[in-house]
C-alpha positions, 0 to 999 in steps of 0.5 A: 175263698172270696169271690171278687167278680169282674173288674169293670162292673156295668149295669145289667141290660147294657150291651156287653153286660151280664146279670148282676153287673160285669163285663163279658169279654166276647170269647170267654167269661173272666172271674177273680177269686181270692184264695186264702192259704190252705183253703180248697177251692172247687172251680167249674169246668163245665160252664153250667154252675149257678155260682160261676166260677165256683163249682155247684156240682151241676156237671154231675147231672150234665154228664149223666144227660149228655154223656160227658165227663166234666169234673171240678178243678180242685185248688188248694193255695199255699198262700193268700193270692188272687186267681184270675180265672177264664174258661172257653166253656163258661157261658 
């Protein structure tokens, strides 16, 4: 699995930019992920992962503290593919 990042990098600190570069959509964050055939990916659904869009299990602490029930989305690709990922939960 390879995190490709956002399509149009911009320097951090500019309006509409995010740390590390990239353009922030006004309503959601968008990521591209290269999934290799047979490889299992864990995708964040809570929006709190430090390595977005990959799940780092931060949701477990969030679930305990805020009585939520977030779980990672598991994807296994049947072929090499590029995934365009978005979520309204991602900050």
